[in-house]
N, C-alpha and C positions, 0 to 999 in steps of 0.2 A: 483353425480348421475351417474349411469352406462349408457353409450351411447346405444341407441337402434338402431340396424342396420336392414334395410329392404333389403333383398337379392333378387336379380333377376337373371335369367339365362343369360348366355353369348353365343350368337349365331351370327355367321358371323360378329364378331367384335363389337357387340352392346348389350346393356342390353335389355332383353325381359321379360315381365311380364306375369303372368297367373292369372286367376280369383280366384283360391283357394290359401289360404295362411295357414301356420302353424307357431307355435312359437318356438323359440330357447331358451333354458334355460341353466343356469350355473349349472352343476351337483354338484358343491361344496356347493351351497346355495339354489338351487331350483328357483332362481330369473330368471324372463323372461328378456332376453337380446336382443331380436329382433324378426323379422319375416322373413319368406322366402316364395317365390312363389313355389307352388307345381307343378312339371312337370307332364304333361299327355302325351298320345300317340302323340298328335299333336305337342307338344313341342319337343318331341324326334325326330319325323320325320323332323321337321324344322332343327334341329341340324344335322341330317344325310344328308339332302339335301344340307345344306351349306358346309359340309365336302366333299360330292361327287362333287359338282360344283367346289370347290377350287382345289381339286385333278385333275380334268379334265382340267381346264382352266388356272391355274396359272403355274408358272415355278417351283413351290416348289418341285415337284417330280423329276424334271430334273436337278436341279442346286444344287449340293452338297455344293459348297462354300456359296451359299445363306443360306442354312440350318445351316452350321457351324457358319456363322456370326450371324444369328438370335439366335442360341442357346447360343453363347458367350455373346451376349447382354442381353439375358434373365437371364443368370447367374449373370451378373453385376446388373441387376434390382433386383433380389432376394437378392443379397448381401447387397444392400442398404436398403432392407425392412425386414431383418431378425428379428429385434426387434418387428416389427408388427406381423410377423409370430408367434413368441413366445407368445406375448400378446394374440393373438387370440386362440392359442392352450390352454393356461391356462384358459381363460375365457369360452370357448365353450366346450373344450375337457376334462377339469379337470386335465390336466397334471401339475405337479409341475414345477417351473421355470427351474431347471436343466434338467428335462426330456424333456421339450419343446425345450430347447436349444440344447440338444443332437439330437432330431429329425431334427431341422431346419438346423443344420450344414451339414447334409448329402445332402441337396437340391443343394447347389451350387456345391459341389463336383461332384454330379451325372450329372449336366448340363455341367460342364467343361469336364468331361470324354466323354460325348456324342458329344461334338464338334469334338473330334478326330474320333469318330465312323462315323460321317457324311461324313468324307473324305476317308473312307475305305469300301465303298460298292462295289468296283470293283470285277470282277470275274477273269477268266483265259482264256488264248488263247494258242493254240498249233497247229502245223502242224501234223495232224494225219497220213498223207501219202503225198508223193510228190504232190504238186499242190492242196492240200486240207487243209483248216484251220477250226478248230472247236473253237467256243467261248462259254464260259459259263458266262452269265451276270446275275447280280442280280438287280431286280427292285422292288420298293415298291408295296405291294399287293393292296393298296387302303385305304379305311377308316378303322381305328382301333377303336373298341369299348372298352373303358377302364372303368372297374367297380371297384371302390375303396371303402374300408370300412371306418368306422368312427374312428377306434382306432389310426391310425397315418396318417391322411388324407393329411397333407401337403407334407410329404416325399413320401408316397406311390403313390400319384398322379404323382409326378415327376419321380419316379422310373420307372413307366410304360410309361409315356409320352415321356421322353427324348429319349429312343431308338426308339420309334415309329416315332418321328420327325426326328431323325438322319437318319433313313432308307428312309425317303421321304413320309411317310404316312401323311394323315390328320387324325384328331381324334375327337371323341365324348367322353367326360369324364363325367361319371355319378357318382355323389357323394350323400351320404345319407343325410337326413335332419339333423342329429346330427353334420354334418360337413358343414352346409350351410355357416357359416361365413368364414370358411377356403376357401370355393369355391369362395366367393365374393372377398376375398383378392387376390386369385389367378387370377381372371378375371381382377382385377385392375392392377396387375403386368403385365399380358400378354398384356393388352391394352397400356402399357407404352413403349412397344418395337416396334418401327415403322417399322422395317424390318421383322416383323412376319405378313404375310398376313392375313387379316380378313378371317375367315372360316377355317384356318388351325387347330385351337383348339376351340372347342365348349364345354361349360360346362352346364350341367343341374343338378338340385337338386330335389330329391323326397324322401319321407319317405316310399313309397311302392316299387313296383318292375315293374311297367308298362313300364317304359322306358328301364329298364334292359332287360325285356323280348323282347321288340322290337329290341334292339341291337343284342341280341342273335339270333333272328329268321329272321332278315332282310337279304335278299340276297345282299343288298347294302353294308353290313358290313362284309368283308371277314375274319376278325380276331378279336378275343375277348381276352383281357387280364383281368383276374379276380383275385382279392385277397379277401379271405373270408373263410367261413366255408366249410368243406369237403362236407356236405350235399348239400349245394347250388352249389358247384362246380360240383357235380355229375349231378345235374339237368341241369346245363349249358352245360356240355359236351354232354349229351344225346340230348338236343334240338339243339345244334349247328351241330350235326352230320347230320341232315336233309339236310343241305346245304354244307356239307363237309368243314366246316370252320376250320381254324387253331384256336386252343384254348390253351392259356397259363394260367395255374392255380397255384397259390400259396395258399395252403389251411391250414388246422389246423396242430397243432403240440403238442407234449407231451414231451418236452425236458428233458432228463435224465442228472443228474450230476453223473458221475462215480468217486467216491472219494476213492482212494486207500490208503493203510495204510501208505505209505511214502509221502503222500500229506502234504503240508504246511497249517495247519488248520487256521493260522492267515490270510492267503489269501483266503482260501475256505469259511469261515463263512460269511464275509461281501459280497462276491460275490454271494453266494447262497441266502442270504437275499435280495439283490438287485434284483435278478432274479425273486423274488416273488412280491416285492413291486413296482417295476417300472410300472407306469401307472396301479397300483392296479391289476397287473397280467393279464391285458387285452391286451395280446401281443402273437402273434403266437409262439414266442420262450420263453415264460415264463418257468422258470426252475421248473416245477411242480413235477418232480420225483427226489428224492435224493437216490442214491444207494451207500452205504458205506460199506467198508470192515470191517469185524467183529472186528478186532484188535482195531480200533479207533471208533467204532460205539457209544459206551456209551459217550465218550467225545464229539464227534460231535453233538449228539442228545442234550446233556445238553447245550452246548454252543449255538447251533442254536435256541433251544427253548427259552433261555434267551434273545437272540437278537430279536426274533420275538415278544415276549411278550412286549418288550420295545418299539416297533415301534410306533411312534406318528402320528396318522392321522391328516389331516388338509388341508386347501385350499392352493392354490399357493400363496396367499397374505401373508401367515404366513411363514417366513423363517425357522421356526423350524419344519415345516411339513416334515414327512418322507414317508408318503404314501398319495396320493391324493384320490379323490372319484372314484367310478365306474361311468359308463356313466349315469346310472339312478337307481332308487330304485327297479325297476323290476329285474334288473341284480343282485342286492344285495339279493333279495328274492330267485332268481334262484340258486345262488351259495350256499346260506345257506341251501337250501333244499337238494342240492347234498351232502353237508357235513353231514347233519343229516342222509341221506340214507346210507352213507358210515359207519358211526358209528353204525347204526343199523345192518349193514351187517358184522360187526366184526372189523372195523378199530378202533384203540385206539387213542383218542385225546390227544396228547402231549401238544398242545396249541389250545384251542378252542376259536378262535377269533369270527368272525361273525359281524353282524350289530353293528356299534358303539353305545355305550350307553352314550356318552358325550352329554349333553343337548345343548351345544354350536354348535354341528354338526348335530342336529336333522333334519334340513331342507335339508341336503346333502345326497349323496348316498355313505356313507362310510362303508367299511368292513375291519375289522382288520384281520391280517394274521392268518391262521390256519395251524397247522402241525399235520399230522396223521401218526401213525406207522401202517404199513400193512405187512401181510405175504402172501396174496393171490393176485397174479398179475391179476387175472380175475375180480377183483372188478371194477365196472364202474369208480370209482374215480381214478383208476390207468390207465384205458384204454381210457377213453373219455376226450376230452378237456374240462376243467372246466372253463377257461377264467375268472379267478379271483385269488386272492392271497391265494391259497391253495396248500400246498406241501405234498407229501407222502414220507415216509422213508421206504426203504427196505434194509436188511442186506445181504451181500454176503460173501463168503469165498475165492473164487478163481477168477482169471482173466477171465477164461472161463465162470464162472457163471455170472459175471458182464456183459459180452458181451451178453449172452443169455437173461438176464433180460432186458437189454437195447433194444434189438431187438424184445422183446415180446410186440409188439405194432403195430397197423395198421398204425401209423404215422411214418414219417421219415424225419422231417424237420431239426432238429438240435440236438446236444449233446455236453456235456462238459466232459473233462477228466482232472483229477487232480492227478499229480504224480511228484516226484522229479527225477524219473528214466528217463534218456535221451531217452531210446528206447521204453519204454512201450506206451507212447501216440501215436507214429507212428504205432506200432504194433496193438494196439487196434483200432485206428481210421480206419485202412484199413478193419476192420471186422464189423464196425457199418454201419447199413443200413440207413444212414441219409445224407442230402445234405450239412450241415455246421457243422464242428466240431471245437470247441474252446478249446485250450489247456491251462490249468491253467487260464481260463477266461470264460466269458459267452457272447453269442451273439456277437462275435467279427467280425462284418460285415465289408466288404470291397467292395465298389461299383465297383472297377476295376476287381473283380472276380465274377464268376457266383454264383447265389444264387437261391435255390429252393429245392424241397423235393423229397424223395423216397416214394413209396407206396401211401397211401391215403393222403399224404401231397402235391401232385400236379403233374403237368406236365410242362416241359419246364423250362427255366431259365431266371431270370432278373439279371442285373448286368453283368459285363464282356463283352467280345467280343460277346458271344453267345446271348446276350440280343436282338440283332437285328434280329436273325434268324426267329422268328415268324412273323416279319413284312416285310420280303423280299421273293420274288419268284425267283427261278432259271429258266433261259431260255437258251436253247442250240441253237446256230446258226452255221450251217455248210455250208461252201462255197467252191466250186471247182473253184479256181481262175486261174487255168491253164488247161482248158479243152483240150481233145485230139485234135491234129491238130494245137495247138498254140505253 
């Protein structure tokens, strides 16, 4: 029998209940796997108050070595519980075992990188003229409001939290109801680290947006880090402007694969397939656009279609599964409607996937991959984030045309370039309006380097040294240490 978990919030180092509860379900089976307490404004304010008090009264903001030590111990604690992280993601999030393992392994690396960041918050000092010194110091801004989506909750929580803690901030982390059990496991791990002061990290769960709005609007929360849709990011940026908050946004994406005639198709095909099937295409870097040079277009389309048609849907419990469920059946219906609209607007269905017809999967939210041939870049299926296992194919003739097609998007989160030419990837990459470019690969993320988007894909960067910038304030101090007469 599946264990039922009752999730509560984590505020000031203890579990906190609320009167209203909702249920957690396994998207692969529709089975109820637990309940979670629904946060309200009072819950959110309690979390903010705990973070404010800890920031003001503890040594956390002042002691870089304390922060580095706590982050190191938190990394150790996660390393011991990675199997639990994977199990939770498979059960609550619908990820296949390999996908959950891929997400989980980033967590420890991000925390270990943050240990070093914590010891490098220092600024600069210089004698600007005889007898005068100027100092530029960097101090934590205060409480960080971290709003994380359901699609990769375990890693995305840490990706935002680690640099905030390294900088010396305290935090309120808001997770959606679909990730309640991931939030519960995170609270359990946080509570096992004795040198992490209570109130430094506070976690609340809600299916709505009441706490999220409170974090964005509260003058007690000077910085917001949000990962999610572009539409929501626009609302957050507008509301946060009232208090001149810092806002870091990683938003939607529409990743193009630029496949040139000299590419290795034996490498390209499985990579492009994976870019659509990993977590059922519910990923901001899902490879939803395939741009292929005319010379090899027919071969690529034929091989890609064959592979996508053969993809086997199924739950994480089945080792043969090649694509897991979407988060819920409402998402299946939304993506299917987008595909129907695209076909009606002129897209040609090369592979018409859609809701799974397998009776054994009827209770789950399964959607088989879809491949569409398009010639009009203005179609919504090309321009808007689908957030499902749907890919479009467009054919180009020249390198310049490929770059133009790739940049013909409001999004600019990531792109992939495939070529055996040693110079072309560098030449093309410098002209693409995106934040992450993978050469002969897809979504090749590295936490040690900055990650983020151009255009409507966001503001600011997570990962790398720049990940602390949103959480630090610069202060200039000038002192005349040898006044006239001395």
